[in-house]
N, C-alpha and C positions, 0 to 999 in steps of 0.2 A: 826323453825317457821318462816316462811316469813315476813320480816319488810316493812312496807310501809309508805314510806316518803312524808308528806303533810306539808303545811302551812295554817294559819288561820289569820284571819283579825280582830283585836280587833279596831272597827272603832270608835274612839270618836268625839262627837259634843260638844264641852263645859263640860258638866258633866255626857251626855249622851251618850250610848254605844248600839251599834247596833247588835240585835241578829237576827237570820234567823231561820223559821222552814223549816226542810228538808221535800222537796215534791216528793221524790221517793228511791227507794231500801229499803235494810234491817231494816233503822233506820229513816222510814217516819214518818213524824209527830212530829218525837225528837228537841229539838232547839241547834243552835249550830252558831259558829262563823263561817263567810264562810269564803272561800279558796279551796283549791284540792291539788291534787298530785304536787310534783318536777318533773318536766321530767329531763330524764338522760343527766347530764352536763350542769343542770339549777341551777342558784343560786337561793336562795330560795326569796331574794329579787324579781327578775325576775318574779318567779314563782307568785307570789302574787299579784302583778300588773295584771300578764295576766290573773289569774282566775277571780281576781274580776273584770275587765272588761267582761269576757264570762257569769261569773252567774248574775251581776248585770249593765252591761253595764256602768258602772262610773269608773271614774279616781280618782286614791288614791295616796297618799305621804306615803311610809310604813317608818316608825319611828324606834323605839328601839325596840329589840328582848323582848319582856314580859316577858317571859317563853319557854321552849321546856315539853313538856308533853310526857312522855313515856308510854304506856297504853297495855295492853294484851286483845285482843278481841279475840272470841272464831273464831281459824283460820287464825290469824295475829296479829303480832303488830305493832302498830300506834307510829311513831316518829312524834310529831307534834310541828314544830317552830311557837309560835305566837308572832305577831310582833303588835305592836302599829300603827294606821296607822289614817289617816284623808282625808275627801275629797277634791281636787283639789277645788278651786275658781269655783263655777258655773258648778261643776259637780252635777249630780244627779243620785239618783238609781232607776231602775227598776226591779222587781223581775222577772228573766229571768226562773229560775230554783227554785225557793223555793215557797212556797204555802201561807208564811204571812212572816211578819218583825215587829220588836218594837225596840223600842228606850227605851231604860231602864238606871235608875238611879242606881249607886252602890247598892243603897239600896234595891232597886227593882229587884234584878238579881235572886232572888229566886222565883221570881214569875212567870216562866216558867218553863219545864221540860227540863231540858240540858241532851245531850247523856252524857255518861258516860267518856269519855275523857276529854270534854269541862267543866265537872264540876271542875275540877282542873284549869283550865285557870278562872274560877271563883275567886277560893281562891286565884289566883296571883293576879288578879286585884281588891280583898277586902284587900290582904297585902299592895297592891302599895297605895292603896288610903288611908289604916290607918297610913302608914309611913309618909305621907306629913304634917301629925298633928304634928311631931318632928321638921318642919320646920317653920320659921317664915313669917308670910304675905308678900307679898313685899312691902307693903307701911311703914313696920315695919324696911326695910332693908335701909341704910343709905349711903352705899359705893358699886360701882361694885365690889370691893376685897371682901367684904363681901359675895354679890350677887351670885359671882361665885363659891365659896365653898360647895355649894347645888346644888343638882342634879334635874335638871329642865328637864320636858317632854317637844317636841315641842309643842303639844297643849295647854301648860301651858304657853309657850312662847309668842304663837298667841294670847292668850287672855289677857296678861298682856300688849301687844304693841296694842292691838284693844283698851283696855279701857284706854290707854292712848294718844290714837288718833296718834298713831306712824305707820309706816309702817310693816305690819306685816304679809309678804308673804316672802317665800323662806326656806332654810333650817334653822337647829339650829344655823349654825357659822354664818351665816347672821343676824340673830334675836339677838343672843350676840351681834353683832356690833351694833346695834340698841340701846341694852339696854344700852351697854357701853356708848354710845354718851347721852343718856338719862342722865345718873346720872353725864355725863359731862357738862349737861348743855345744849344739844344741840338735839333739836327736828326735828328726820328724818321723813318727812310725808309721807302717803301714796302717792305713784306713781299716777299720773292721767292717765286713760287708753286714748288713741286715740280713735275718734270715728272710728268705724268701716265702711270700704268703700268697696263698691262693686266692687268683684273682677272677671276678666274674666272667664270664665267657662274653668276648664283646661278638656280636653275629653281623652285624654291619658298622661299615665305617661312614665316618661324615665328620666335616669339619670341625664340629664339636667334639669331637671322642677325645679321651686324654691319650696323649703318646705313652703314657707309662699304662694307662687302664688298658689299652690294646696290646701291650705287648709288640711295639714297635720293632721292626727289622728293616733292612734294607732288599727285603727279598721281594719274591714278585708280586706276591697280596699287596703289598705298598706301592711298588711302583704302579700296578695297575690301577690303583686310588688316584695317585698322582698323575697318573696319565689323562684319567677323568677330566679330573680337576682342573688341569692346564690345557686339554686339547691338544699335548703333544705328543703324538702317536711316537715318538721315539726319547721320551722322557727319562731324563740321567738326573740322577742326586747329584746335588754340587759338595765340594768340601767345607762350606759354612754349615748345610744341612746335617753335614756328618758330624761336625764339632759341636754343632747345638746338641743334635739328639745324646750324643755323649754327657754332655753337661748336663742336661735335664735327667737323666737317668741315674748321674752320679749324684745331682743334688737329690733326688727325690721328688721332684716339682710336679705334683699331682694336677698342677692348674693349667699346665701347659699342652695343649691340643694340636691336633693336625692342621689344625686351620692356622696356626700359630707358625706352624713349621711351612706353611705353604706361603705365608708371609716372608720369612726368611728366604725361599727360592725367590719369591720377586723382589728382593730388596727392601721390602718397605719395614721391615724391624730386624734387630740387631740382639741375638741372645749371646751367642758364642763363637767366634771366628777363627778360622783355620790358621794354624801359626805358620805363616809364611816366612816370619821374622828368623827362623833357624835356619832355612835355607841358603846359607852363605855361599855354596858354590854356584847356586843359582845367579845369584845377584852378581858374584864375581865375575861369571863367564860373560854376561849380560853388558858391564861396563868395559871390559876387555874388548868386545866385539864392537863396543858404541865409539871408541877409540879409533880415528880416522888412520893412526900411525900401524895400527895391527893389519890394515888391509895388506900390507907387504907378505904376510904369510899365507900360502896358497891353503893350508887346513888351518885354518883359525881355532878352531876348538881344539885341536891337538896342541897347540901352541898354548891355549890357554892354561890345559891341564896342566903342560909342564911348570907353567909360572904357578898355578895354583900347587902344586907339590911342593915347591920352595916354602911358597909360604905356609902350607899347611904342616910342613914337618917344623918350622921355626915359632919362636915366640912372636912375631909379626903381628899386627891385627890383620884379620881376615879381610881385607876389602883390597881391589885393585885401584891403583892410580898410575898415570903415566910415569911419575918418578918411579915406580915399582918397575915398570918395564926398560926404562933407560938402565935401571942399574943391572937387573938379570938378562938383559939382552942376549948376552953372548951365550947363556945356558937354557935359551929354548930355541 
């Protein structure tokens, strides 16, 4: 049976989750988490950023892998990586391919008719939401050492920082640094954004064009430019290009050009890299599946998820080990 590899975004805004109603195809009118197919040699995170831009005209920050769903539809097998995600500040969504959308709280997820594979994602969301009850509230935690024993999703870190009046942008590593400073008695305040100045209109894009000067985005205009420069008909921005563009804009680096970004694509330069160290679940499941002993489990991803749930709810280090498997083998 043919396997179709796809990605889906579980987009959070506080306690609400974004759901879309399919507007076309065999599964029209069914509810799903937005996303789409992973192209050949494309990273799942890249594919998700691209698909959400194409389907919803929105820019997202791709977070932790929530789950991987393996589901047999008539005629094909679906393998779907589902990532937690959040909208970039100032980004708004437009329904370009879906006929409807809703923001749902975890206890409202059963109010819509999900597609079969997406029902498994709903189960994973409910499981993750329930597991957080085992963790103390932030205000009851007294030290950063105690805080970092527990697993926190990026949107939770953002909410903590925002509620405390702290800087609340960036990846998980940056947010952890803000919270560590808070426990040490230092408040890192939100950065003041400089007022936007009117920029001269750039009529032609060249490798010498400044990234800030031309108002760079990941839209069709700039994709066509890089398609021409690389000769790749199916050009896709990679995650290091995304991280670099964000860093250039935040720092106001007017010397950085589209040619420099092209060098990032080819790996000739390094400016900012995607924060892969925060994706603890990805490494956990990879190490789990690399352990030959786990071949005894017919559904290894589900077994890995069960063991991860035990680790996530505890103050244990969030890494896989063979000793961990032996210790909890009766619970998975």
